[in-house]
C-alpha positions as a printed Julia matrix, in Angstrom:
117×3 Matrix{Float64}:
 129.94  115.57   90.19
 127.75  113.3    88.11
 125.0   111.02   89.31
 125.89  107.41   90.0
 123.29  104.68   90.59
 123.83  101.1    91.74
 121.06   98.65   92.57
 121.57   95.49   94.57
 119.22   92.89   95.96
 118.96   92.3    99.7
 117.38   89.4   101.51
 116.85   89.0   105.23
 114.3    88.14  107.87
 112.48   91.44  107.48
 111.78   91.24  103.79
 112.74   88.72  101.12
 112.37   90.87   98.0
 114.27   94.05   98.79
 116.32   96.18   96.43
 118.73   98.86   97.59
 119.36  101.69   95.12
 122.56  103.49   96.06
 122.52  107.08   94.8
 125.74  109.1    94.68
 126.59  112.54   93.38
 124.21  115.34   92.45
 120.47  114.88   91.94
 119.32  117.94   90.03
 117.19  118.92   87.05
 119.79  117.4    84.73
 120.24  114.03   86.47
 116.84  113.5    88.12
 115.25  111.91   85.02
 117.89  109.15   85.17
 116.98  108.48   88.8
 113.28  108.47   87.93
 113.83  105.93   85.14
 115.81  103.65   87.46
 113.15  103.77   90.19
 110.45  102.97   87.61
 112.53  100.07   86.28
 113.02   98.61   89.77
 109.34   99.01   90.66
 108.35   97.09   87.53
 110.3    94.06   88.78
 109.66   91.59   91.57
 110.37   93.76   94.61
 108.59   94.16   97.95
 110.8    96.93   99.35
 112.84   99.58   97.57
 115.4   101.33   99.75
 116.87  104.47   98.19
 120.25  105.07   99.84
 121.04  108.8    99.67
 124.18  108.69  101.81
 126.34  109.34   98.73
 124.34  112.39   97.62
 126.21  115.69   97.81
 123.39  117.83   96.37
 119.68  117.41   95.71
 117.27  120.05   94.42
 113.49  120.28   94.18
 113.48  118.22   90.99
 115.26  115.4    92.8
 112.84  115.62   95.72
 109.97  115.48   93.24
 111.39  112.27   91.76
 111.51  110.71   95.23
 107.9   111.71   95.97
 106.75  110.41   92.59
 108.66  107.2    93.26
 106.93  106.84   96.62
 103.51  107.3    95.01
 104.35  104.83   92.24
 105.63  102.34   94.82
 102.43  102.6    96.82
 100.38  102.08   93.66
 102.44   98.94   92.94
 102.12   97.63   96.48
 105.82   98.2    97.13
 107.26   99.83  100.22
 109.79  102.62   99.53
 112.11  103.84  102.28
 115.09  106.18  102.35
 118.51  105.83  103.93
 120.22  109.12  104.67
 122.56  110.53  107.28
 123.81  113.43  105.12
 122.92  116.46  107.23
 122.24  118.87  104.33
 119.89  116.34  102.69
 118.17  115.55  106.01
 117.75  119.29  106.63
 116.09  119.72  103.23
 113.76  116.78  103.92
 112.83  118.4   107.26
 112.28  121.87  105.77
 110.0   120.47  103.08
 108.13  118.21  105.51
 109.16  115.12  103.59
 110.68  113.63  106.74
 107.06  113.01  107.77
 106.21  111.43  104.41
 109.13  109.0   104.06
 110.48  106.39  106.42
 114.11  107.47  106.79
 116.91  105.36  108.26
 120.46  106.63  108.94
 122.11  103.5   107.48
 121.41  100.27  105.63
 122.18   98.38  108.84
 119.42  100.31  110.62
 117.04   99.5   107.76
 117.58   95.76  107.86
 118.76   95.24  111.44
 121.72   93.11  112.43
 120.95   90.21  110.08
């Protein structure tokens, strides 16, 4: 399964300049550079919050995790908040094993990220 990326803008009471990046498929050594480029592109725009939705991810390896960590660091440097959405148990388990669940703010769904607005 290939990587699929779709970005969309969100606006609500919590944050006006939010972008949701929906990630689907496999995030591995082959596809991770595409994800990295897209995160960099979004961070260079007018965004206050970047939410990376991993609920469509069927596989992620250490390269993919590295892209997320790099994205978080780049977001912090740009004054942008980066959060994850994920309820996929195998991805959540990997985030827990690596300790990244303590590094990222992780929500189970977009609705939980933005509330009931």
